[in-house]
N, CA, C and O atoms as a Tinker XYZ file with bonds, in Angstrom:
   428  protein
     1  N      7.764000  -24.085000    5.669000    73     2
     2  CA     8.094000  -22.758000    6.123000    64     1     3
     3  C      8.962000  -22.052000    5.084000    63     2     4     5
     4  O      9.612000  -22.675000    4.244000    81     3
     5  N      8.939000  -20.724000    5.182000    73     3     6
     6  CA     9.731000  -19.886000    4.291000    64     5     7
     7  C     10.419000  -18.817000    5.136000    63     6     8     9
     8  O      9.796000  -18.231000    6.022000    81     7
     9  N     11.696000  -18.559000    4.869000    73     7    10
    10  CA    12.444000  -17.539000    5.593000    64     9    11
    11  C     12.839000  -16.446000    4.610000    63    10    12    13
    12  O     13.465000  -16.709000    3.583000    81    11
    13  N     12.464000  -15.217000    4.943000    73    11    14
    14  CA    12.812000  -14.044000    4.141000    64    13    15
    15  C     13.827000  -13.221000    4.922000    63    14    16    17
    16  O     13.613000  -12.877000    6.084000    81    15
    17  N     14.945000  -12.909000    4.253000    73    15    18
    18  CA    16.002000  -12.139000    4.910000    64    17    19
    19  C     16.406000  -10.963000    4.030000    63    18    20    21
    20  O     16.434000  -11.062000    2.804000    81    19
    21  N     16.717000   -9.856000    4.679000    73    19    22
    22  CA    17.332000   -8.717000    4.012000    64    21    23
    23  C     18.619000   -8.417000    4.748000    63    22    24    25
    24  O     18.631000   -8.287000    5.972000    81    23
    25  N     19.709000   -8.308000    3.993000    73    23    26
    26  CA    21.011000   -7.959000    4.575000    64    25    27
    27  C     21.243000   -6.466000    4.373000    63    26    28    29
    28  O     21.020000   -5.924000    3.290000    81    27
    29  N     21.694000   -5.821000    5.436000    73    27    30
    30  CA    21.993000   -4.396000    5.407000    64    29    31
    31  C     23.448000   -4.177000    5.799000    63    30    32    33
    32  O     23.908000   -4.690000    6.819000    81    31
    33  N     24.162000   -3.421000    4.991000    73    31    34
    34  CA    25.527000   -3.025000    5.337000    64    33    35
    35  C     25.418000   -1.624000    5.936000    63    34    36    37
    36  O     25.340000   -0.632000    5.211000    81    35
    37  N     25.413000   -1.555000    7.265000    73    35    38
    38  CA    25.194000   -0.297000    7.972000    64    37    39
    39  C     26.523000    0.436000    8.130000    63    38    40    41
    40  O     27.505000   -0.122000    8.619000    81    39
    41  N     26.529000    1.695000    7.705000    73    39    42
    42  CA    27.746000    2.507000    7.746000    64    41    43
    43  C     28.260000    2.625000    9.179000    63    42    44    45
    44  O     27.486000    2.779000   10.124000    81    43
    45  N     29.576000    2.552000    9.317000    73    43    46
    46  CA    30.213000    2.703000   10.630000    64    45    47
    47  C     29.721000    3.986000   11.285000    63    46    48    49
    48  O     29.670000    5.039000   10.649000    81    47
    49  N     29.360000    3.892000   12.565000    73    47    50
    50  CA    28.863000    5.039000   13.306000    64    49    51
    51  C     27.357000    5.203000   13.238000    63    50    52    53
    52  O     26.795000    6.012000   13.977000    81    51
    53  N     26.680000    4.448000   12.358000    73    51    54
    54  CA    25.221000    4.551000   12.198000    64    53    55
    55  C     24.477000    3.386000   12.837000    63    54    56    57
    56  O     23.258000    3.282000   12.700000    81    55
    57  N     25.194000    2.511000   13.532000    73    55    58
    58  CA    24.579000    1.303000   14.088000    64    57    59
    59  C     23.441000    1.623000   15.060000    63    58    60    61
    60  O     22.361000    1.041000   14.959000    81    59
    61  N     23.673000    2.534000   15.991000    73    59    62
    62  CA    22.637000    2.859000   16.990000    64    61    63
    63  C     21.386000    3.428000   16.337000    63    62    64    65
    64  O     20.269000    3.051000   16.694000    81    63
    65  N     21.567000    4.331000   15.382000    73    63    66
    66  CA    20.424000    4.912000   14.684000    64    65    67
    67  C     19.662000    3.840000   13.905000    63    66    68    69
    68  O     18.431000    3.825000   13.913000    81    67
    69  N     20.383000    2.951000   13.237000    73    67    70
    70  CA    19.755000    1.862000   12.485000    64    69    71
    71  C     18.945000    0.967000   13.423000    63    70    72    73
    72  O     17.799000    0.627000   13.128000    81    71
    73  N     19.535000    0.592000   14.536000    73    71    74
    74  CA    18.846000   -0.262000   15.504000    64    73    75
    75  C     17.593000    0.420000   16.039000    63    74    76    77
    76  O     16.565000   -0.237000   16.202000    81    75
    77  N     17.654000    1.715000   16.316000    73    75    78
    78  CA    16.489000    2.433000   16.827000    64    77    79
    79  C     15.351000    2.443000   15.821000    63    78    80    81
    80  O     14.185000    2.326000   16.198000    81    79
    81  N     15.682000    2.582000   14.544000    73    79    82
    82  CA    14.643000    2.539000   13.502000    64    81    83
    83  C     13.872000    1.228000   13.612000    63    82    84    85
    84  O     12.641000    1.223000   13.590000    81    83
    85  N     14.593000    0.125000   13.730000    73    83    86
    86  CA    13.955000   -1.191000   13.777000    64    85    87
    87  C     13.255000   -1.451000   15.100000    63    86    88    89
    88  O     12.163000   -2.018000   15.122000    81    87
    89  N     13.867000   -1.044000   16.198000    73    87    90
    90  CA    13.311000   -1.355000   17.511000    64    89    91
    91  C     12.090000   -0.523000   17.856000    63    90    92    93
    92  O     11.319000   -0.898000   18.739000    81    91
    93  N     11.898000    0.603000   17.172000    73    91    94
    94  CA    10.773000    1.480000   17.499000    64    93    95
    95  C      9.678000    1.491000   16.434000    63    94    96    97
    96  O      8.658000    2.156000   16.616000    81    95
    97  N      9.863000    0.779000   15.342000    73    95    98
    98  CA     8.861000    0.836000   14.272000    64    97    99
    99  C      7.711000   -0.135000   14.529000    63    98   100   101
   100  O      7.863000   -1.133000   15.233000    81    99
   101  N      6.574000    0.180000   13.949000    73    99   102
   102  CA     5.430000   -0.727000   13.991000    64   101   103
   103  C      5.524000   -1.619000   12.764000    63   102   104   105
   104  O      5.349000   -1.154000   11.638000    81   103
   105  N      5.799000   -2.893000   12.978000    73   103   106
   106  CA     6.007000   -3.817000   11.856000    64   105   107
   107  C      4.709000   -4.218000   11.173000    63   106   108   109
   108  O      4.722000   -4.564000    9.991000    81   107
   109  N      3.593000   -4.180000   11.883000    73   107   110
   110  CA     2.292000   -4.622000   11.376000    64   109   111
   111  C      2.265000   -6.132000   11.115000    63   110   112   113
   112  O      1.280000   -6.639000   10.579000    81   111
   113  N      3.306000   -6.843000   11.477000    73   111   114
   114  CA     3.379000   -8.275000   11.186000    64   113   115
   115  C      2.355000   -9.090000   11.976000    63   114   116   117
   116  O      1.871000  -10.114000   11.492000    81   115
   117  N      2.028000   -8.647000   13.172000    73   115   118
   118  CA     1.081000   -9.403000   14.003000    64   117   119
   119  C     -0.303000   -9.503000   13.380000    63   118   120   121
   120  O     -1.127000  -10.301000   13.826000    81   119
   121  N     -0.567000   -8.699000   12.352000    73   119   122
   122  CA    -1.875000   -8.706000   11.687000    64   121   123
   123  C     -1.896000   -9.574000   10.434000    63   122   124   125
   124  O     -2.932000   -9.706000    9.782000    81   123
   125  N     -0.753000  -10.166000   10.098000    73   123   126
   126  CA    -0.622000  -10.841000    8.809000    64   125   127
   127  C     -0.742000  -12.357000    8.947000    63   126   128   129
   128  O      0.018000  -12.967000    9.698000    81   127
   129  N     -1.689000  -12.974000    8.228000    73   127   130
   130  CA    -1.812000  -14.431000    8.259000    64   129   131
   131  C     -0.527000  -15.100000    7.760000    63   130   132   133
   132  O      0.057000  -14.669000    6.766000    81   131
   133  N     -0.101000  -16.136000    8.445000    73   131   134
   134  CA     1.076000  -16.883000    8.036000    64   133   135
   135  C      2.380000  -16.390000    8.635000    63   134   136   137
   136  O      3.412000  -17.043000    8.482000    81   135
   137  N      2.355000  -15.244000    9.316000    73   135   138
   138  CA     3.565000  -14.742000    9.971000    64   137   139
   139  C      3.864000  -15.617000   11.186000    63   138   140   141
   140  O      2.963000  -15.917000   11.969000    81   139
   141  N      5.138000  -16.033000   11.348000    73   139   142
   142  CA     5.550000  -16.869000   12.470000    64   141   143
   143  C      6.385000  -16.075000   13.463000    63   142   144   145
   144  O      6.020000  -15.973000   14.634000    81   143
   145  N      7.522000  -15.502000   13.002000    73   143   146
   146  CA     8.353000  -14.720000   13.903000    64   145   147
   147  C      9.339000  -13.862000   13.128000    63   146   148   149
   148  O      9.611000  -14.098000   11.950000    81   147
   149  N      9.872000  -12.854000   13.824000    73   147   150
   150  CA    10.833000  -11.926000   13.237000    64   149   151
   151  C     12.036000  -11.794000   14.161000    63   150   152   153
   152  O     11.906000  -11.812000   15.385000    81   151
   153  N     13.224000  -11.660000   13.540000    73   151   154
   154  CA    14.465000  -11.409000   14.287000    64   153   155
   155  C     15.256000  -10.331000   13.559000    63   154   156   157
   156  O     15.352000  -10.343000   12.332000    81   155
   157  N     15.822000   -9.397000   14.320000    73   155   158
   158  CA    16.810000   -8.474000   13.771000    64   157   159
   159  C     18.160000   -8.981000   14.241000    63   158   160   161
   160  O     18.394000   -9.105000   15.443000    81   159
   161  N     19.043000   -9.273000   13.307000    73   159   162
   162  CA    20.334000   -9.878000   13.615000    64   161   163
   163  C     21.468000   -8.885000   13.377000    63   162   164   165
   164  O     21.476000   -8.157000   12.385000    81   163
   165  N     22.414000   -8.869000   14.293000    73   163   166
   166  CA    23.614000   -8.047000   14.136000    64   165   167
   167  C     24.787000   -8.980000   13.889000    63   166   168   169
   168  O     25.032000   -9.908000   14.659000    81   167
   169  N     25.505000   -8.724000   12.810000    73   167   170
   170  CA    26.603000   -9.593000   12.422000    64   169   171
   171  C     27.954000   -8.948000   12.650000    63   170   172   173
   172  O     28.109000   -8.094000   13.522000    81   171
   173  N     28.928000   -9.364000   11.859000    73   171   174
   174  CA    30.295000   -8.901000   12.063000    64   173   175
   175  C     30.477000   -7.427000   11.692000    63   174   176   177
   176  O     29.791000   -6.887000   10.824000    81   175
   177  N     31.426000   -6.805000   12.384000    73   175   178
   178  CA    31.848000   -5.444000   12.057000    64   177   179
   179  C     33.034000   -5.539000   11.103000    63   178   180   181
   180  O     34.031000   -6.199000   11.394000    81   179
   181  N     32.909000   -4.873000    9.969000    73   179   182
   182  CA    33.980000   -4.834000    8.985000    64   181   183
   183  C     34.570000   -3.423000    8.947000    63   182   184   185
   184  O     34.184000   -2.560000    9.735000    81   183
   185  N     35.486000   -3.204000    8.046000    73   183   186
   186  CA    36.194000   -1.925000    8.029000    64   185   187
   187  C     35.278000   -0.717000    7.863000    63   186   188   189
   188  O     35.434000    0.280000    8.568000    81   187
   189  N     34.318000   -0.799000    6.932000    73   187   190
   190  CA    33.463000    0.355000    6.656000    64   189   191
   191  C     31.999000    0.172000    7.041000    63   190   192   193
   192  O     31.201000    1.096000    6.882000    81   191
   193  N     31.636000   -1.000000    7.543000    73   191   194
   194  CA    30.228000   -1.222000    7.895000    64   193   195
   195  C     30.083000   -2.372000    8.893000    63   194   196   197
   196  O     31.009000   -3.143000    9.146000    81   195
   197  N     28.870000   -2.444000    9.446000    73   195   198
   198  CA    28.463000   -3.576000   10.289000    64   197   199
   199  C     27.317000   -4.265000    9.560000    63   198   200   201
   200  O     26.407000   -3.600000    9.066000    81   199
   201  N     27.356000   -5.573000    9.491000    73   199   202
   202  CA    26.324000   -6.335000    8.795000    64   201   203
   203  C     25.145000   -6.602000    9.724000    63   202   204   205
   204  O     25.323000   -7.045000   10.858000    81   203
   205  N     23.945000   -6.329000    9.234000    73   203   206
   206  CA    22.703000   -6.651000    9.935000    64   205   207
   207  C     21.836000   -7.458000    8.977000    63   206   208   209
   208  O     22.008000   -7.382000    7.760000    81   207
   209  N     20.917000   -8.219000    9.523000    73   207   210
   210  CA    19.938000   -8.929000    8.696000    64   209   211
   211  C     18.589000   -8.937000    9.391000    63   210   212   213
   212  O     18.498000   -9.150000   10.600000    81   211
   213  N     17.552000   -8.704000    8.615000    73   211   214
   214  CA    16.192000   -8.935000    9.105000    64   213   215
   215  C     15.847000  -10.364000    8.692000    63   214   216   217
   216  O     16.109000  -10.768000    7.560000    81   215
   217  N     15.267000  -11.116000    9.602000    73   215   218
   218  CA    15.023000  -12.545000    9.412000    64   217   219
   219  C     13.567000  -12.801000    9.800000    63   218   220   221
   220  O     13.217000  -12.765000   10.980000    81   219
   221  N     12.733000  -13.056000    8.811000    73   219   222
   222  CA    11.305000  -13.259000    9.068000    64   221   223
   223  C     10.907000  -14.663000    8.653000    63   222   224   225
   224  O     11.206000  -15.105000    7.543000    81   223
   225  N     10.235000  -15.353000    9.549000    73   223   226
   226  CA     9.784000  -16.722000    9.292000    64   225   227
   227  C      8.293000  -16.683000    8.972000    63   226   228   229
   228  O      7.500000  -16.069000    9.685000    81   227
   229  N      7.938000  -17.351000    7.885000    73   227   230
   230  CA     6.559000  -17.424000    7.406000    64   229   231
   231  C      6.107000  -18.875000    7.353000    63   230   232   233
   232  O      6.934000  -19.781000    7.250000    81   231
   233  N      4.819000  -19.096000    7.421000    73   231   234
   234  CA     4.270000  -20.449000    7.343000    64   233   235
   235  C      4.624000  -21.099000    6.006000    63   234   236   237
   236  O      4.872000  -22.303000    5.939000    81   235
   237  N      4.646000  -20.286000    4.936000    73   235   238
   238  CA     4.987000  -20.782000    3.598000    64   237   239
   239  C      5.255000  -19.589000    2.682000    63   238   240   241
   240  O      5.058000  -18.437000    3.069000    81   239
   241  N      5.700000  -19.879000    1.481000    73   239   242
   242  CA     6.023000  -18.810000    0.531000    64   241   243
   243  C      4.782000  -17.994000    0.185000    63   242   244   245
   244  O      4.866000  -16.774000    0.040000    81   243
   245  N      3.648000  -18.642000    0.053000    73   243   246
   246  CA     2.412000  -17.931000   -0.301000    64   245   247
   247  C      2.068000  -16.865000    0.742000    63   246   248   249
   248  O      1.614000  -15.776000    0.390000    81   247
   249  N      2.281000  -17.172000    2.010000    73   247   250
   250  CA     2.019000  -16.188000    3.072000    64   249   251
   251  C      2.966000  -14.998000    2.949000    63   250   252   253
   252  O      2.546000  -13.850000    3.098000    81   251
   253  N      4.249000  -15.271000    2.676000    73   251   254
   254  CA     5.215000  -14.191000    2.478000    64   253   255
   255  C      4.818000  -13.326000    1.284000    63   254   256   257
   256  O      4.812000  -12.099000    1.377000    81   255
   257  N      4.491000  -13.960000    0.175000    73   255   258
   258  CA     4.129000  -13.225000   -1.030000    64   257   259
   259  C      2.885000  -12.359000   -0.796000    63   258   260   261
   260  O      2.820000  -11.222000   -1.262000    81   259
   261  N      1.912000  -12.897000   -0.080000    73   259   262
   262  CA     0.705000  -12.122000    0.233000    64   261   263
   263  C      1.062000  -10.904000    1.083000    63   262   264   265
   264  O      0.506000   -9.824000    0.885000    81   263
   265  N      1.992000  -11.075000    2.032000    73   263   266
   266  CA     2.455000   -9.957000    2.859000    64   265   267
   267  C      3.039000   -8.837000    1.996000    63   266   268   269
   268  O      2.773000   -7.660000    2.241000    81   267
   269  N      3.838000   -9.202000    0.985000    73   267   270
   270  CA     4.492000   -8.184000    0.160000    64   269   271
   271  C      3.490000   -7.390000   -0.684000    63   270   272   273
   272  O      3.821000   -6.321000   -1.197000    81   271
   273  N      2.284000   -7.903000   -0.826000    73   271   274
   274  CA     1.259000   -7.225000   -1.614000    64   273   275
   275  C      0.186000   -6.592000   -0.735000    63   274   276   277
   276  O     -0.816000   -6.088000   -1.241000    81   275
   277  N      0.392000   -6.619000    0.575000    73   275   278
   278  CA    -0.645000   -6.177000    1.510000    64   277   279
   279  C     -0.511000   -4.708000    1.916000    63   278   280   281
   280  O      0.541000   -4.089000    1.758000    81   279
   281  N     -1.602000   -4.181000    2.439000    73   279   282
   282  CA    -1.596000   -2.837000    3.010000    64   281   283
   283  C     -0.666000   -2.780000    4.219000    63   282   284   285
   284  O     -0.027000   -1.756000    4.457000    81   283
   285  N     -0.583000   -3.867000    4.984000    73   283   286
   286  CA     0.311000   -3.923000    6.149000    64   285   287
   287  C      1.769000   -3.764000    5.707000    63   286   288   289
   288  O      2.543000   -3.090000    6.386000    81   287
   289  N      2.149000   -4.365000    4.597000    73   287   290
   290  CA     3.504000   -4.225000    4.059000    64   289   291
   291  C      3.795000   -2.772000    3.715000    63   290   292   293
   292  O      4.840000   -2.235000    4.080000    81   291
   293  N      2.862000   -2.140000    3.009000    73   291   294
   294  CA     3.047000   -0.739000    2.635000    64   293   295
   295  C      3.162000    0.144000    3.874000    63   294   296   297
   296  O      3.989000    1.055000    3.909000    81   295
   297  N      2.346000   -0.115000    4.883000    73   295   298
   298  CA     2.393000    0.675000    6.116000    64   297   299
   299  C      3.726000    0.489000    6.845000    63   298   300   301
   300  O      4.288000    1.451000    7.369000    81   299
   301  N      4.228000   -0.742000    6.877000    73   299   302
   302  CA     5.483000   -1.029000    7.580000    64   301   303
   303  C      6.690000   -0.425000    6.873000    63   302   304   305
   304  O      7.698000   -0.135000    7.518000    81   303
   305  N      6.608000   -0.234000    5.571000    73   303   306
   306  CA     7.753000    0.228000    4.787000    64   305   307
   307  C      7.624000    1.662000    4.271000    63   306   308   309
   308  O      8.470000    2.113000    3.499000    81   307
   309  N      6.588000    2.380000    4.681000    73   307   310
   310  CA     6.340000    3.694000    4.088000    64   309   311
   311  C      7.455000    4.707000    4.347000    63   310   312   313
   312  O      7.577000    5.667000    3.586000    81   311
   313  N      8.261000    4.536000    5.376000    73   311   314
   314  CA     9.362000    5.459000    5.649000    64   313   315
   315  C     10.732000    4.840000    5.370000    63   314   316   317
   316  O     11.753000    5.397000    5.775000    81   315
   317  N     10.766000    3.714000    4.696000    73   315   318
   318  CA    12.026000    2.999000    4.482000    64   317   319
   319  C     13.065000    3.855000    3.767000    63   318   320   321
   320  O     14.251000    3.767000    4.085000    81   319
   321  N     12.656000    4.666000    2.827000    73   319   322
   322  CA    13.594000    5.507000    2.091000    64   321   323
   323  C     14.280000    6.553000    2.950000    63   322   324   325
   324  O     15.367000    7.019000    2.609000    81   323
   325  N     13.659000    6.928000    4.063000    73   323   326
   326  CA    14.245000    7.931000    4.958000    64   325   327
   327  C     15.543000    7.441000    5.597000    63   326   328   329
   328  O     16.352000    8.244000    6.060000    81   327
   329  N     15.739000    6.127000    5.620000    73   327   330
   330  CA    16.880000    5.552000    6.344000    64   329   331
   331  C     18.058000    5.177000    5.446000    63   330   332   333
   332  O     19.054000    4.643000    5.933000    81   331
   333  N     17.961000    5.444000    4.158000    73   331   334
   334  CA    19.038000    5.056000    3.235000    64   333   335
   335  C     20.404000    5.612000    3.622000    63   334   336   337
   336  O     21.406000    4.935000    3.391000    81   335
   337  N     20.499000    6.819000    4.204000    73   335   338
   338  CA    21.837000    7.308000    4.586000    64   337   339
   339  C     22.519000    6.440000    5.655000    63   338   340   341
   340  O     23.725000    6.565000    5.869000    81   339
   341  N     21.768000    5.572000    6.319000    73   339   342
   342  CA    22.339000    4.744000    7.377000    64   341   343
   343  C     23.108000    3.545000    6.835000    63   342   344   345
   344  O     23.960000    3.000000    7.537000    81   343
   345  N     22.831000    3.123000    5.611000    73   343   346
   346  CA    23.497000    1.929000    5.095000    64   345   347
   347  C     24.093000    2.131000    3.713000    63   346   348   349
   348  O     23.726000    3.049000    2.980000    81   347
   349  N     25.020000    1.252000    3.381000    73   347   350
   350  CA    25.741000    1.310000    2.122000    64   349   351
   351  C     25.001000    0.467000    1.079000    63   350   352   353
   352  O     24.765000   -0.722000    1.299000    81   351
   353  N     24.643000    1.062000   -0.029000    73   351   354
   354  CA    23.952000    0.320000   -1.074000    64   353   355
   355  C     22.528000   -0.042000   -0.680000    63   354   356   357
   356  O     21.986000    0.462000    0.303000    81   355
   357  N     21.945000   -0.919000   -1.465000    73   355   358
   358  CA    20.583000   -1.381000   -1.215000    64   357   359
   359  C     20.613000   -2.631000   -0.340000    63   358   360   361
   360  O     21.586000   -3.384000   -0.372000    81   359
   361  N     19.552000   -2.859000    0.445000    73   359   362
   362  CA    19.471000   -4.134000    1.171000    64   361   363
   363  C     19.481000   -5.286000    0.169000    63   362   364   365
   364  O     18.956000   -5.162000   -0.938000    81   363
   365  N     20.077000   -6.395000    0.563000    73   363   366
   366  CA    20.129000   -7.582000   -0.305000    64   365   367
   367  C     19.123000   -8.599000    0.205000    63   366   368   369
   368  O     19.256000   -9.108000    1.318000    81   367
   369  N     18.113000   -8.894000   -0.611000    73   367   370
   370  CA    17.084000   -9.868000   -0.229000    64   369   371
   371  C     17.557000  -11.289000   -0.503000    63   370   372   373
   372  O     18.195000  -11.560000   -1.520000    81   371
   373  N     17.235000  -12.185000    0.414000    73   371   374
   374  CA    17.468000  -13.617000    0.236000    64   373   375
   375  C     16.242000  -14.347000    0.766000    63   374   376   377
   376  O     15.797000  -14.077000    1.881000    81   375
   377  N     15.693000  -15.263000   -0.016000    73   375   378
   378  CA    14.534000  -16.039000    0.405000    64   377   379
   379  C     14.849000  -17.520000    0.381000    63   378   380   381
   380  O     15.523000  -18.007000   -0.527000    81   379
   381  N     14.354000  -18.243000    1.393000    73   379   382
   382  CA    14.690000  -19.659000    1.538000    64   381   383
   383  C     13.457000  -20.488000    1.892000    63   382   384   385
   384  O     12.694000  -20.128000    2.788000    81   383
   385  N     13.269000  -21.594000    1.184000    73   383   386
   386  CA    12.304000  -22.611000    1.590000    64   385   387
   387  C     12.983000  -23.465000    2.659000    63   386   388   389
   388  O     14.119000  -23.900000    2.470000    81   387
   389  N     12.317000  -23.702000    3.751000    73   387   390
   390  CA    12.889000  -24.524000    4.816000    64   389   391
   391  C     12.804000  -25.989000    4.395000    63   390   392   393
   392  O     11.723000  -26.499000    4.100000    81   391
   393  N     13.942000  -26.649000    4.373000    73   391   394
   394  CA    14.009000  -28.049000    3.970000    64   393   395
   395  C     14.055000  -28.988000    5.169000    63   394   396   397
   396  O     13.640000  -30.143000    5.075000    81   395
   397  N     14.556000  -28.494000    6.291000    73   395   398
   398  CA    14.639000  -29.335000    7.486000    64   397   399
   399  C     14.569000  -28.424000    8.701000    63   398   400   401
   400  O     15.151000  -27.340000    8.710000    81   399
   401  N     13.855000  -28.871000    9.721000    73   399   402
   402  CA    13.812000  -28.190000   11.008000    64   401   403
   403  C     14.119000  -29.217000   12.080000    63   402   404   405
   404  O     13.502000  -30.281000   12.129000    81   403
   405  N     15.062000  -28.899000   12.928000    73   403   406
   406  CA    15.415000  -29.777000   14.046000    64   405   407
   407  C     15.151000  -29.000000   15.319000    63   406   408   409
   408  O     15.694000  -27.912000   15.514000    81   407
   409  N     14.331000  -29.544000   16.173000    73   407   410
   410  CA    14.016000  -28.879000   17.433000    64   409   411
   411  C     14.549000  -29.650000   18.610000    63   410   412   413
   412  O     14.946000  -30.809000   18.487000    81   411
   413  N     14.555000  -29.009000   19.735000    73   411   414
   414  CA    14.988000  -29.643000   20.970000    64   413   415
   415  C     14.146000  -30.903000   21.214000    63   414   416   417
   416  O     12.922000  -30.886000   21.077000    81   415
   417  N     14.807000  -31.956000   21.567000    73   415   418
   418  CA    14.122000  -33.210000   21.858000    64   417   419
   419  C     13.817000  -34.048000   20.621000    63   418   420   421
   420  O     13.250000  -35.134000   20.740000    81   419
   421  N     14.183000  -33.563000   19.440000    73   419   422
   422  CA    13.948000  -34.351000   18.224000    64   421   423
   423  C     14.923000  -35.518000   18.170000    63   422   424   425
   424  O     16.065000  -35.408000   18.616000    81   423
   425  N     14.462000  -36.638000   17.618000    73   423   426
   426  CA    15.315000  -37.828000   17.534000    64   425   427
   427  C     15.903000  -37.985000   16.163000    63   426   428
   428  O     16.646000  -38.934000   15.915000    81   427
């Protein structure tokens, strides 16, 4: 598995607007081979921003990479620039190969 994350430093007072962008958008992820699941995470509130992260789980890195080159990716991100006033700086991408998974009932 592969986990792709983007961290967003959302400007104080813009949290609700940022959340609405994510909660109402069409991700197009359900059409993409290798997509497992998506989470929008809300983190700590700091002096000038609140930390958020998009957390997407993929079957493997190849599936994630194919997504980034797909028409579905372009469709999901075509209005991304409209939301820049909501956050400080650029989103910070982090990608991880899953080395271990522990599930309920595992020994």
